[in-house]
ZAMARGU-4260 file (C-alpha; in steps of 0.2 Angstrom, whole numbers, plus 5000, padded with zeros to 4 digits):
<rodrens>
0) 5110/4853/5210 | 5100/4868/5213 | 5094/4868/5195 | 5089/4850/5196 | 5079/4853/5212
5) 5070/4868/5204 | 5066/4857/5189 | 5059/4843/5200 | 5048/4855/5210 | 5041/4862/5194
10) 5037/4846/5187 | 5029/4840/5203 | 5018/4855/5204 | 5013/4853/5186 | 5009/4835/5188
15) 4999/4837/5204 | 4986/4847/5195 | 4984/4835/5180 | 4990/4848/5168 | 4979/4863/5173
20) 4993/4873/5182 | 5005/4870/5168 | 4994/4882/5158 | 4996/4897/5170 | 5013/4895/5177
25) 5028/4900/5167 | 5046/4899/5170 | 5061/4910/5166 | 5071/4902/5151 | 5086/4899/5162
30) 5076/4889/5175 | 5070/4874/5164 | 5079/4867/5150 | 5069/4862/5134 | 5059/4846/5136
35) 5064/4831/5126 | 5051/4822/5115 | 5054/4804/5111 | 5047/4803/5094 | 5055/4788/5087
40) 5064/4771/5092 | 5081/4774/5101 | 5078/4793/5102 | 5085/4799/5085 | 5086/4794/5067
45) 5105/4789/5070 | 5097/4776/5082 | 5111/4780/5095 | 5099/4775/5109 | 5105/4789/5120
50) 5095/4803/5128 | 5108/4816/5132 | 5095/4828/5139 | 5091/4819/5155 | 5092/4832/5169
55) 5085/4822/5183 | 5091/4805/5185 | 5110/4803/5189 | 5121/4788/5194 | 5123/4796/5212
60) 5104/4798/5214 | 5099/4781/5208 | 5113/4773/5219 | 5108/4783/5234 | 5089/4781/5232
65) 5085/4768/5220 | 5070/4769/5209 | 5052/4766/5215 | 5037/4760/5206 | 5025/4775/5204
70) 5011/4767/5195 | 5007/4755/5181 | 4999/4760/5164 | 4986/4746/5162 | 4981/4741/5144
75) 4965/4732/5140 | 4960/4721/5125 | 4960/4703/5120 | 4979/4703/5118 | 4987/4719/5125
80) 5005/4714/5124 | 5017/4728/5119 | 5030/4725/5105 | 5031/4743/5100 | 5042/4755/5110
85) 5031/4769/5118 | 5033/4787/5112 | 5033/4803/5123 | 5028/4821/5120 | 5028/4833/5135
90) 5018/4849/5137 | 5005/4845/5123 | 4986/4851/5124 | 4975/4836/5122 | 4957/4834/5117
95) 4951/4837/5135 | 4958/4855/5134 | 4972/4852/5146 | 4991/4852/5144 | 4998/4835/5148
100) 5015/4825/5147 | 5009/4811/5137 | 5015/4793/5134 | 5008/4785/5118 | 5007/4766/5119
105) 5001/4754/5105 | 4997/4735/5107 | 4996/4719/5097 | 4977/4720/5099 | 4977/4736/5088
110) 4973/4748/5101 | 4982/4765/5105 | 4982/4773/5122 | 4988/4791/5128 | 4993/4791/5146
115) 4997/4806/5157 | 5014/4802/5164 | 5012/4812/5180 | 4995/4804/5185 | 4996/4787/5176
120) 4978/4790/5170 | 4972/4787/5152 | 4968/4804/5144 | 4956/4798/5131 | 4939/4791/5137
125) 4943/4774/5128 | 4958/4768/5118 | 4958/4771/5099 | 4954/4754/5090 | 4962/4752/5073
130) 4951/4737/5069 | 4953/4718/5071 | 4970/4711/5072 | 4976/4696/5063 | 4975/4680/5075
135) 4988/4667/5072 | 4984/4649/5072 | 4996/4636/5078 | 5009/4632/5065 | 5006/4649/5056
140) 5022/4654/5048 | 5019/4672/5054 | 5022/4666/5072 | 5032/4650/5070 | 5037/4651/5089
145) 5019/4653/5095 | 5024/4668/5107 | 5010/4679/5101 | 4991/4677/5097 | 4986/4693/5090
150) 4996/4703/5077 | 4991/4721/5077 | 5004/4735/5080 | 5021/4726/5080 | 5033/4740/5075
155) 5037/4756/5084 | 5027/4771/5076 | 5035/4788/5073 | 5028/4806/5078 | 5029/4821/5067
160) 5029/4834/5081 | 5028/4848/5068 | 5011/4843/5062 | 5004/4834/5077 | 5003/4817/5068
165) 5008/4799/5074 | 5011/4787/5059 | 5009/4769/5063 | 5008/4752/5053 | 4995/4739/5059
170) 4989/4722/5053 | 4970/4723/5048 | 4960/4708/5048 | 4942/4703/5045 | 4930/4704/5060
175) 4923/4686/5058 | 4938/4675/5057 | 4953/4687/5060 | 4962/4677/5047 | 4964/4689/5032
180) 4979/4701/5034 | 4983/4717/5026 | 4996/4730/5031 | 4988/4747/5034 | 4997/4764/5037
185) 4988/4776/5048 | 4990/4795/5052 | 4983/4799/5069 | 4981/4816/5078 | 4991/4817/5093
190) 4977/4826/5103 | 4963/4813/5101 | 4970/4798/5091 | 4958/4801/5077 | 4962/4800/5059
195) 4971/4816/5053 | 4961/4826/5041 | 4965/4822/5023 | 4976/4806/5028 | 4964/4791/5027
200) 4973/4774/5030 | 4983/4767/5016 | 4987/4749/5012 | 5006/4746/5013 | 5010/4737/4997
205) 5023/4738/4983 | 5029/4729/4967 | 5045/4728/4956 | 5050/4719/4940 | 5065/4709/4942
210) 5079/4705/4929 | 5069/4690/4922 | 5054/4701/4919 | 5043/4694/4933 | 5033/4706/4944
215) 5037/4703/4963 | 5024/4710/4975 | 5023/4713/4994 | 5017/4697/5002 | 5005/4701/5017
220) 5011/4686/5026 | 5028/4695/5029 | 5031/4705/5046 | 5033/4723/5048 | 5044/4723/5063
225) 5057/4737/5061 | 5052/4754/5068 | 5046/4767/5056 | 5058/4781/5050 | 5053/4799/5046
230) 5065/4810/5037 | 5068/4823/5043 | 5062/4818/5061 | 5062/4836/5068 | 5059/4852/5059
235) 5055/4854/5040 | 5063/4846/5025 | 5073/4857/5014 | 5065/4862/4998 | 5056/4854/4991
240) 5048/4853/5008 | 5041/4836/5009 | 5044/4823/5022 | 5047/4805/5018 | 5041/4790/5029
245) 5050/4773/5027 | 5042/4756/5031 | 5053/4740/5031 | 5047/4722/5029 | 5054/4705/5033
250) 5049/4688/5029 | 5053/4669/5029 | 5071/4665/5023 | 5067/4648/5015 | 5066/4644/4997
255) 5049/4646/4989 | 5041/4631/4979 | 5051/4628/4964 | 5062/4642/4967 | 5049/4654/4961
260) 5054/4672/4967 | 5036/4678/4964 | 5030/4666/4978 | 5044/4671/4990 | 5046/4683/5005
265) 5058/4697/5003 | 5065/4712/5011 | 5056/4727/5006 | 5058/4746/5009 | 5042/4756/5005
270) 5043/4775/5005 | 5029/4787/5007 | 5028/4806/5004 | 5018/4810/5019 | 5015/4828/5013
275) 5008/4822/4996 | 4997/4808/5004 | 4989/4803/4988 | 5005/4801/4978 | 5010/4783/4974
280) 5023/4775/4986 | 5040/4769/4980 | 5047/4751/4983 | 5064/4743/4984 | 5067/4725/4986
285) 5082/4716/4993 | 5081/4699/4983 | 5071/4701/4967 | 5079/4686/4959 | 5078/4674/4974
290) 5071/4675/4992 | 5074/4682/5010 | 5085/4696/5014 | 5072/4702/5026 | 5074/4719/5036
295) 5069/4716/5054 | 5084/4721/5064 | 5076/4715/5080 | 5063/4729/5079 | 5076/4743/5077
300) 5072/4755/5063 | 5081/4760/5048 | 5094/4774/5051 | 5096/4791/5042 | 5110/4804/5040
305) 5108/4823/5039 | 5107/4822/5020 | 5092/4810/5021 | 5101/4794/5015 | 5094/4779/5023
310) 5104/4764/5030 | 5099/4746/5036 | 5105/4728/5037 | 5098/4714/5028 | 5096/4696/5034
315) 5098/4678/5027 | 5092/4675/5010 | 5095/4668/4993 | 5105/4653/4999 | 5101/4635/4995
320) 5111/4619/4996 | 5103/4608/4983 | 5105/4604/4969 | 5119/4616/4970 | 5125/4630/4981
325) 5117/4646/4976 | 5119/4663/4985 | 5114/4681/4983 | 5125/4689/4969 | 5129/4707/4974
330) 5122/4713/4957 | 5103/4711/4959 | 5101/4703/4976 | 5107/4709/4993 | 5105/4698/5008
335) 5118/4699/5022 | 5122/4717/5017 | 5123/4734/5024 | 5113/4745/5012 | 5112/4763/5008
340) 5097/4770/4999 | 5093/4788/4993 | 5076/4795/4990 | 5070/4808/4978 | 5053/4816/4973
345) 5048/4811/4956 | 5034/4816/4945 | 5024/4801/4951 | 5029/4801/4969 | 5045/4795/4978
350) 5059/4786/4969 | 5071/4775/4979 | 5089/4772/4972 | 5102/4759/4979 | 5117/4770/4982
355) 5130/4758/4990 | 5132/4742/4999 | 5144/4731/5009 | 5143/4713/5014 | 5155/4705/5026
360) 5152/4687/5020 | 5142/4675/5009 | 5132/4662/5017 | 5138/4649/5004 | 5156/4651/5011
365) 5151/4645/5028 | 5147/4628/5035 | 5136/4620/5048 | 5143/4614/5064 | 5134/4601/5074
370) 5116/4607/5078 | 5120/4625/5074 | 5116/4631/5057 | 5129/4644/5052 | 5121/4647/5035
375) 5109/4657/5047 | 5122/4671/5050 | 5108/4684/5049 | 5118/4700/5048 | 5102/4710/5050
380) 5098/4702/5067 | 5100/4720/5074 | 5101/4737/5066 | 5115/4749/5062 | 5119/4765/5071
385) 5126/4782/5065 | 5138/4789/5078 | 5136/4808/5081 | 5146/4818/5069 | 5154/4804/5060
390) 5156/4796/5043 | 5153/4778/5048 | 5140/4766/5050 | 5142/4753/5065 | 5133/4736/5065
395) 5134/4718/5071 | 5123/4703/5068 | 5122/4685/5074 | 5141/4682/5073 | 5143/4695/5086
400) 5156/4704/5076 | 5156/4723/5074 | 5159/4731/5057 | 5164/4749/5055 | 5158/4753/5037
405) 5162/4770/5029 | 5145/4778/5025 | 5152/4787/5009 | 5162/4773/5002 | 5154/4756/5007
410) 5164/4747/4993 | 5150/4737/4984 | 5161/4721/4989 | 5158/4705/4998 | 5170/4699/5011
415) 5184/4712/5007 | 5188/4720/5024 | 5200/4732/5017 | 5185/4743/5012 | 5181/4745/5031
420) 5187/4759/5041 | 5194/4747/5054 | 5196/4728/5055 | 5181/4718/5061 | 5181/4715/5080
425) 5173/4703/5092 | 5159/4714/5100 | 5147/4705/5110 | 5160/4692/5117 | 5178/4687/5117
430) 5183/4671/5109 | 5189/4657/5121 | 5208/4656/5117 | 5207/4637/5122 | 5195/4633/5108
435) 5199/4635/5090 | 5184/4646/5087 | 5188/4657/5073 | 5198/4657/5057 | 5200/4668/5041
440) 5202/4685/5049 | 5212/4691/5034 | 5208/4708/5026 | 5200/4698/5011 | 5194/4683/5020
445) 5179/4677/5029 | 5177/4678/5048 | 5170/4661/5050 | 5161/4657/5066 | 5165/4639/5072
450) 5159/4635/5089 | 5167/4622/5100 | 5160/4612/5114 | 5151/4623/5127 | 5152/4639/5117
455) 5136/4649/5117 | 5129/4660/5104 | 5131/4678/5107 | 5120/4685/5094 | 5118/4704/5093
460) 5099/4709/5094 | 5100/4725/5104 | 5107/4738/5093 | 5123/4746/5101 | 5121/4762/5110
465) 5133/4777/5106 | 5137/4791/5119 | 5151/4804/5119 | 5156/4803/5137 | 5167/4816/5145
470) 5176/4803/5156 | 5181/4790/5142 | 5177/4798/5126 | 5166/4790/5113 | 5158/4774/5120
475) 5147/4759/5114 | 5136/4749/5125 | 5130/4732/5120 | 5122/4716/5127 | 5123/4701/5117
480) 5113/4684/5118 | 5119/4673/5133 | 5131/4687/5138 | 5132/4703/5149 | 5132/4721/5146
485) 5148/4728/5139 | 5156/4745/5138 | 5167/4748/5123 | 5178/4763/5118 | 5177/4769/5100
490) 5190/4779/5092 | 5182/4791/5079 | 5198/4794/5070 | 5203/4776/5067 | 5186/4766/5070
495) 5195/4755/5082 | 5186/4748/5098 | 5192/4741/5114 | 5183/4733/5129 | 5183/4744/5144
500) 5171/4735/5156 | 5157/4723/5158 | 5143/4719/5170 | 5142/4703/5181 | 5124/4699/5176
505) 5120/4687/5162 | 5105/4687/5151 | 5096/4670/5153 | 5109/4666/5166 | 5105/4647/5169
510) 5103/4644/5150 | 5119/4654/5146 | 5130/4644/5158 | 5144/4634/5150 | 5139/4619/5160
515) 5121/4619/5152 | 5121/4609/5135 | 5106/4618/5128 | 5108/4631/5115 | 5097/4647/5115
520) 5095/4661/5127 | 5088/4674/5114 | 5089/4689/5113 | 5101/4696/5127 | 5098/4713/5134
525) 5089/4728/5126 | 5099/4744/5130 | 5097/4763/5131 | 5106/4777/5139 | 5102/4793/5148
530) 5114/4807/5152 | 5115/4826/5155 | 5126/4829/5140 | 5142/4820/5141 | 5143/4817/5160
535) 5134/4806/5173 | 5127/4793/5161 | 5116/4778/5166 | 5114/4763/5155 | 5096/4756/5157
540) 5093/4738/5151 | 5079/4725/5151 | 5084/4706/5149 | 5077/4689/5152 | 5081/4682/5169
545) 5082/4664/5162 | 5075/4655/5147 | 5074/4658/5128 | 5062/4673/5125 | 5061/4668/5107
550) 5052/4652/5111 | 5044/4656/5128 | 5036/4670/5138 | 5049/4673/5151 | 5052/4684/5166
555) 5062/4699/5164 | 5073/4711/5174 | 5076/4730/5172 | 5093/4737/5178 | 5102/4753/5179
560) 5121/4753/5177 | 5134/4767/5179 | 5139/4772/5162 | 5155/4782/5166 | 5162/4776/5183
565) 5168/4758/5182 | 5170/4748/5198 | 5182/4735/5203 | 5188/4720/5192 | 5177/4706/5187
570) 5183/4688/5188 | 5192/4690/5171 | 5201/4705/5178 | 5190/4717/5167 | 5183/4732/5176
575) 5165/4731/5182 | 5150/4740/5176 | 5141/4744/5192 | 5123/4738/5194 | 5115/4753/5203
580) 5097/4746/5204 | 5087/4732/5198 | 5068/4727/5198 | 5059/4711/5192 | 5041/4706/5192
585) 5036/4707/5174 | 5036/4696/5158 | 5049/4702/5146 | 5045/4710/5130 | 5059/4702/5119
590) 5064/4716/5107 | 5056/4732/5116 | 5068/4744/5123 | 5064/4754/5139 | 5061/4773/5138
595) 5070/4785/5150 | 5064/4804/5149 | 5060/4818/5161 | 5065/4808/5177 | 5055/4793/5173
600) 5058/4775/5167 | 5045/4767/5157 | 5046/4748/5155 | 5035/4739/5142 | 5030/4721/5146
605) 5021/4706/5140 | 5009/4708/5154 | 4998/4721/5146 | 5005/4736/5155 | 5019/4749/5156
610) 5028/4749/5173 | 5033/4767/5177 | 5047/4771/5189 | 5054/4787/5197 | 5068/4791/5209
615) 5065/4782/5225 | 5068/4787/5243 | 5079/4773/5250 | 5093/4762/5243 | 5087/4747/5233
620) 5093/4729/5237 | 5098/4719/5222 | 5097/4701/5219 | 5113/4692/5217 | 5119/4691/5199
</rodrens>
């Protein structure tokens, strides 16, 4: 407690002088722990979603004092909506000559801001403009739901703290009509947001030749939603000492005219050697002989292990009903798959190689039921995670089923669960025993989702959070569509999971109610965790209060749950995840996670602002669930 008090006083003093005092005051090494930088989506390249170096916010503190709104970081521009997770670097000298704790924020209007997180003031005289964004017209396939107007920075950037660079991808259009579109990769200096010397913007493109001899190229109509991946994230690469940057693309999953693969959208991974900026990039495509297989993962980034292998999940693709059923083949095309790629430096730049893969099902083996299209299984509706010190890859998609994949032996098989470390388990929900909802869970069968009357979709969009807790051992936290926050134990030895507790609050509560005949409620809750090592954890979530955030701009709520001390039983006799604090009053950014670091909570919104909370002074009253 005394250590936390000393740290809080030190940060308060540093913040009160806008960074000036921080240049002259020093602390003994045993007084202040190292400050955490948030350099990528979900805190690390394993995408665990856990900040285990949070020394200020505790469940007891939040329960006793709540969280108070300190200030709002206001963005300007024609469309200042936030889709990209903000990034954070403490104790950095900026262009004004002072040292600041800095939050970097990118918007859909192609602007980049740097805010002092102690004062709430913008550090740069004006936001950095990357150029005109693409403006979607009604009915444009880029935004079929009509949620956004501008498309600028959609994905979460990544920071190379060793070189002082932020890499980001943005959509550049023409000034006159805003209708042309081209993906650009930028390298900006952290100090002033200007172009890093020797690294001018590069067009993100790529091409491959498929088995039929056709050249398939990146279609600029596709989206670049998945967060960027930098390997290694911290430190330097082992010899040869070059870092690799990975960019993933997604696109439409409908067949192209005449079945022509050259006119289709596909899933792409583009690799750049950022230490050899002029070298050609490498490209890998998921469906060179068909279409789809996009890599979007609800904005989560590709994951990487300590050896530099890259992992991700692909979405729908390659499936057509007429004139005959056709599906991806597992030889050239890889929709609905867990994928493992390696990257090596070649004479002409990076070289990407498909190392392994696993698919839990083929879309052609599933059926449509009522209004729900279950050829739309979309395994890649969220991203995979790599638990700390493990040999597995964990992931769940729209079927709400968790797959525990062996990273070093994925199997290169379709629907053969004997290659998994553990049998598939229902993750975001439990099937209703009164309804014959599921069939075919044999080791070599398909887990076929057949909803009955009143059963809601429980798609996984928020990638799971992983935490090694002292109280319960390894834990997973997830919040599925039309569901509630769930705490699940994970056995590292066997890969098996068990539901331990869940929250009372439902995402899109009225729409999710069984009595409501409507189907929707996307996307559930976005989840991160903060903890001081393995103890005193808090799960932080944002979720829509009601409505479908995929089709409408809806109100959101941010909540804090006790991650280790579960309360009394819920109505179904499952222990309760205690809601410690809750706030509303913002429009929900549907795939953007909150950021918790250095005693502050940053909540991105669709209102053109970041709401910044710190520990409050009085208990907070919570609305009824």
